[in-house]
C-alpha positions in Angstrom: -8.8 11.2 17.8 -9.8 11.0 21.4 -11.6 14.4 21.4 -14.8 14.9 23.4 -18.0 14.2 21.5 -19.3 17.5 20.0 -15.9 19.1 19.7 -15.7 21.6 16.8 -13.9 20.6 13.7 -10.1 21.1 13.7 -8.3 23.3 11.3 -5.1 22.0 9.7 -2.8 23.6 12.3 -4.9 22.2 15.2 -4.9 18.7 13.5 -1.2 18.7 13.0 -0.7 19.3 16.7 -2.2 15.9 17.3 0.2 14.2 14.9 3.4 12.8 16.5 6.2 15.3 16.1 8.3 12.9 14.0 5.4 12.6 11.5 4.1 16.2 11.5 6.2 17.6 8.6 5.4 14.7 6.3 1.7 14.8 7.0 1.5 18.6 6.7 3.4 18.7 3.4 1.3 15.8 2.0 -1.9 17.6 2.9 -0.7 20.9 1.4 0.4 19.1 -1.8 -3.1 17.5 -2.1 -4.8 20.9 -1.7 -2.7 22.5 -4.4 -2.2 19.7 -6.9 -5.1 17.4 -6.3 -4.9 13.7 -6.5 -5.1 11.0 -3.9 -3.7 10.7 -0.4 -3.2 7.5 1.5 -1.0 7.6 4.5 -0.5 6.0 7.9 1.1 7.9 10.8 0.8 8.2 14.6 -1.2 10.7 16.6 -1.0 11.6 20.3 -4.5 11.7 21.8 -5.3 14.3 24.5 -4.8 11.7 27.2 -1.2 11.1 26.0 -1.8 7.7 24.3 -0.3 7.1 20.9 -2.5 5.6 18.2 -2.0 4.7 14.6 -4.1 6.8 12.2 -4.8 5.9 8.6 -6.1 8.6 6.3 -7.4 8.2 2.8 -8.4 11.3 0.8 -9.2 12.0 -2.8 -9.6 15.6 -3.8 -12.6 16.0 -6.1 -13.4 18.7 -8.6 -15.7 20.6 -6.2 -18.7 20.1 -8.4 
């Protein structure tokens, strides 16, 4: 993500600010759907690092039962 080592974890709104504006709505809605409905998430999108460079990001998440 291009953040300094030791940076605190980002919450969802902070994370979405790093996502390219044209991908932000899709990434946010997919994350929210995963949190409410469960399932798997596998998506590629671009982020803007703090230095302004654009990088491809690939995220894979599977929501577990919490046990």
